C-alpha positions in Angstrom: 159.5 135.3 57.2 157.5 138.2 56.8 159.3 140.9 59.0 156.7 143.8 58.8 156.0 142.9 61.9 158.6 141.5 65.0 158.3 139.2 68.1 161.5 139.3 70.2 161.2 137.3 73.4 163.6 138.6 76.7 162.9 136.8 79.7 159.6 137.4 80.8 158.7 140.6 78.4 157.7 140.1 74.9 158.2 143.2 72.4 156.1 142.9 69.4 156.9 145.7 66.7 155.6 147.2 64.1 158.1 147.1 61.5 157.8 149.6 58.4 159.5 152.7 59.4 159.8 154.0 55.9 156.5 154.2 55.7 155.1 154.7 59.6 154.9 151.9 60.3 151.2 151.9 57.9 149.4 148.6 57.8 148.7 147.1 54.5 148.2 143.6 53.4 151.7 141.8 54.5 152.0 143.6 57.7 148.6 142.2 59.0 149.3 139.0 57.7 152.3 138.9 59.9 150.6 140.6 62.8 148.4 137.7 63.0 151.2 135.4 62.9 153.1 136.9 65.8 150.0 137.3 67.9 149.6 133.7 67.3 152.9 132.7 68.0 152.6 134.8 70.9 149.8 132.2 72.5 152.5 129.7 72.2 155.2 131.3 74.4 156.3 130.1 77.7 157.3 132.3 80.4 156.0 135.5 79.1 154.1 137.6 81.4 153.6 141.4 80.0 153.6 142.3 76.2 154.9 145.3 75.1 153.3 146.8 71.1 155.5 149.5 69.8 156.5 150.9 66.4 160.0 150.8 64.8 161.3 154.1 63.9 159.7 157.6 64.5 156.4 156.5 64.9 153.7 154.0 66.2 151.8 153.2 63.2 150.1 156.0 60.9 147.0 153.8 59.9 146.1 152.4 56.6 148.7 152.3 54.0 146.9 154.8 51.8 149.5 154.1 48.8 148.1 150.2 48.9 145.0 151.4 49.1 145.2 153.7 45.9 146.0 150.0 44.0 142.8 148.2 45.2 141.0 151.4 44.7 141.6 150.7 40.8 138.9 147.7 41.0 135.3 147.6 40.2 133.6 148.2 43.9 132.4 144.9 44.5 136.0 143.7 44.0 137.9 146.2 46.5 134.4 145.7 48.9 135.3 142.1 49.2 139.3 142.8 49.5 139.0 144.7 52.3 136.7 142.7 54.0 138.9 139.8 53.4 142.0 141.4 54.6 140.2 142.7 57.8 137.9 139.6 58.8 141.3 137.0 57.9 143.6 139.1 59.8 143.5 142.2 61.3 140.3 141.7 63.5 141.6 137.8 64.6 144.8 139.4 65.8 143.0 141.9 67.6 140.8 139.5 69.3 144.2 137.4 69.9 146.0 140.7 71.8 142.8 141.2 73.7 142.6 138.1 75.2 146.0 137.5 76.4 145.8 136.2 79.8 149.9 138.8 80.0 148.9 142.9 80.6 149.5 144.4 77.0 151.1 148.2 76.6 151.3 149.8 74.1 154.6 152.2 73.9 153.7 155.2 71.4 155.9 157.6 70.1 155.2 160.3 66.5 152.0 159.1 65.3 149.2 156.9 66.0 146.2 157.1 64.0 143.5 154.9 62.1 144.4 151.4 62.9 147.4 152.3 64.9 145.0 154.2 66.9 142.3 150.8 67.3 145.6 149.1 68.3 146.6 150.9 71.2 143.2 151.7 72.6 142.9 147.5 72.8 146.3 147.4 74.7 145.7 147.7 78.8 148.2 150.4 79.2 149.3 152.6 77.3 152.9 154.9 77.7 152.9 157.9 75.7 156.1 160.3 74.4 155.5 163.7 74.7 155.2 163.9 70.7 153.0 161.4 70.0 149.6 162.2 68.3 146.6 160.8 67.8 143.5 160.3 65.2 140.9 157.9 64.4 141.3 159.4 61.1 138.9 157.1 59.3 136.5 159.6 58.6 138.9 161.9 56.8 139.1 158.5 54.4 135.2 158.4 53.9 135.2 155.3 56.2 134.5 153.7 59.2 136.6 152.4 61.7 137.7 148.7 62.3 140.4 147.2 64.9 137.8 147.4 67.4 138.2 151.4 68.4 134.0 151.8 68.4 133.9 149.0 70.7 137.1 149.9 72.9 136.2 154.3 72.6 133.2 154.4 74.4 134.4 152.0 77.2 137.5 154.2 77.7 136.1 157.7 77.7 132.5 157.4 77.2 130.1 157.7 74.0 130.3 161.4 72.9 133.9 161.6 73.4 134.0 158.4 71.3 131.6 159.6 69.0 133.6 163.4 68.5 137.0 161.4 68.0 135.3 159.6 65.3 133.2 161.8 63.8 135.1 164.1 63.6 138.8 162.8 63.3 140.5 165.7 64.8 143.6 165.3 66.0 145.1 165.6 69.6 148.4 165.7 71.3 149.6 163.6 74.0 148.9 165.7 76.5 145.1 165.5 75.6 145.1 161.6 75.3 146.0 161.6 78.7 143.3 163.9 79.5 140.7 162.2 78.0 141.8 158.2 79.6 143.5 157.4 76.0 146.9 156.9 77.7 148.3 156.2 81.0 151.4 158.2 81.6 153.2 160.5 79.0 156.9 160.9 79.7 159.7 162.7 77.4 160.5 160.9 74.3 164.1 160.6 75.5 162.8 158.7 78.3 159.7 156.7 77.0 161.8 153.1 76.1 162.8 153.4 79.9 160.0 154.0 81.2 158.1 151.5 79.2 161.0 149.1 80.3 160.9 149.8 84.2 156.5 149.4 83.2 157.1 146.1 81.6 159.4 144.9 84.3 157.2 145.7 86.9 154.3 144.1 85.2 156.5 140.9 85.0 157.4 140.6 88.5 153.1 140.5 89.7 151.6 137.9 89.8 150.8 136.4 86.7 147.1 134.4 87.6 146.0 137.3 89.5 146.9 139.7 86.2 145.6 137.3 84.3 142.2 137.0 86.1 142.0 141.2 86.5 141.9 140.9 82.7 139.4 138.7 82.2 136.8 140.5 85.0 137.6 143.6 83.2 136.9 142.9 79.9 133.7 141.2 80.6 132.2 143.7 83.1 130.4 146.2 80.6 128.5 143.0 79.4 127.6 141.3 82.4 124.8 141.3 85.3 126.7 142.6 89.0 125.6 139.4 90.5 127.0 137.3 88.2 130.0 139.6 87.8 130.5 139.0 91.8 130.5 135.3 91.1 133.0 135.6 88.6 134.9 137.5 91.3 134.5 135.3 93.9 135.8 132.3 91.5 138.8 134.3 90.7 140.0 135.7 93.9 139.7 132.0 95.0 141.8 130.4 92.0 144.6 132.9 93.4 144.5 131.9 96.6 145.3 128.4 95.7 148.7 130.2 94.3 152.5 130.3 95.5 151.4 133.5 95.0 148.6 134.6 97.5 151.2 132.6 99.8 153.8 135.1 99.0 151.9 137.7 98.8 150.5 137.5 102.5 153.8 136.7 104.0 155.5 139.9 101.8 152.7 142.2 103.9 152.9 140.6 107.5 157.0 141.2 107.1 156.5 144.5 106.0 158.4 143.6 102.7 158.1 143.7 99.2 156.7 140.5 97.7 159.0 138.1 95.3 156.2 136.6 92.9 156.7 133.3 91.1 153.8 133.7 88.3 152.6 130.2 89.7 
C-alpha cells in the first residue's frame, strides 16, 4: 500500500497524516494518489465523527515536491502541461472535494511549514489549530504558477478579496500569530501543547451532535452562493431534520436539567 498518506481511526476520530517527513511532506504524484485513496476510504468509514489532518515530523506540508517537478520540466512544455494537469485533476482536486464534502468536521493540525498545496489543504479544512512555530505562505507565485487545491476559492471567503490577492500575488511568509489575526487559523498554541490541544478539540467535536454538525457544514458551504430566501429554506429543512433526532431531544433535556448533554450522534 502507498503509505505516503496514512489513515488511522481511533474511536470516533480519524487522523489523516501526510507521511513524507524526510521531504517536509511535500506533494508529488505518489502522495497525490495516496491522498485521494485515503480520502475515499474516509468516505466509507463508519463511526467517524471528526477528521484531523496533519503532517508527520516537524512540518504540515511544504508544498509541491520541487525535486520531482525538476524531472518533469525536462519534458517538452506540452508534455509537462499535460502531466501537471492530469495529477491535479485526477488526484489532487478530487481529494479536496471529498475532504471538503465530508459531513464530519475536519481539523487541520499545523506545525512548521504550511506552504503551497499544504496551505490550500489547511484553508479547506473547517477548523485549524497551529503551533506557535508554524509559518504560512501560498508560495505559488515564487514558482511562476497560479494556485491549485482550491485556495483561490477558500481564501476570499476566509479573509476577503484584497487580503487573498496579497497573499497570492506577493507570496510572503507569515507567522502563526499573523495567520490567527487574518482568520486563517482558529487557535495558536505552544508547539509542545499542539497534540493535546487538537486531541481535546477532536474529542469535543466527536462528542457533539453529528447530524447537527453535518447540517451546519452544509449550510455554511453553500451560503455564499445561495440567495437569502433559498438559504432560509435550507436552514428550516436542516433544523427540522435535526429536531427529529435523539440528539435534539437530549439537548433540550440537558438544557432544562442544567447538565452537559450526552449526544450519541444519531
